[in-house]
C-alpha positions as CSV (number, residue, x, y, z in Angstrom):
1,M,112.1,45.1,50.6
2,L,112.6,45.0,54.4
3,F,114.7,48.2,54.2
4,F,111.9,49.9,52.3
5,A,109.3,48.8,54.8
6,V,111.5,50.1,57.7
7,S,112.1,53.4,56.0
8,S,108.4,53.8,55.2
9,L,107.6,53.0,58.9
10,K,110.1,55.6,60.0
11,N,108.6,58.2,57.7
12,K,105.1,57.5,59.1
13,T,106.3,57.7,62.7
14,S,108.3,60.9,62.1
15,S,105.3,62.5,60.4
16,F,103.1,61.4,63.3
17,Y,105.5,62.9,65.8
18,C,105.6,66.1,63.8
19,F,101.8,66.3,63.8
20,H,101.8,65.5,67.6
21,D,104.3,68.3,68.3
22,F,102.2,70.8,66.2
23,F,99.1,69.7,68.0
24,F,100.8,70.2,71.4
25,I,102.1,73.6,70.4
26,F,98.7,74.6,69.2
27,I,97.0,73.5,72.4
28,R,99.6,75.2,74.5
29,F,99.3,78.5,72.5
30,S,95.5,78.5,72.7
31,W,95.7,77.8,76.5
32,V,98.0,80.7,77.0
33,V,95.8,83.0,74.9
34,L,92.7,81.9,76.9
35,F,94.5,82.3,80.2
36,N,95.7,85.8,79.2
37,Y,92.2,87.0,78.1
38,Q,90.2,85.8,81.1
């Protein structure tokens, strides 16, 4: 049961980090596009 909880928590944190990386890349990309088209 403890192992299952730990693995579930790991999956949640990894998905959160994946979303955070995607968000950061999206912000960076939009910033570069805005900077280029000013």
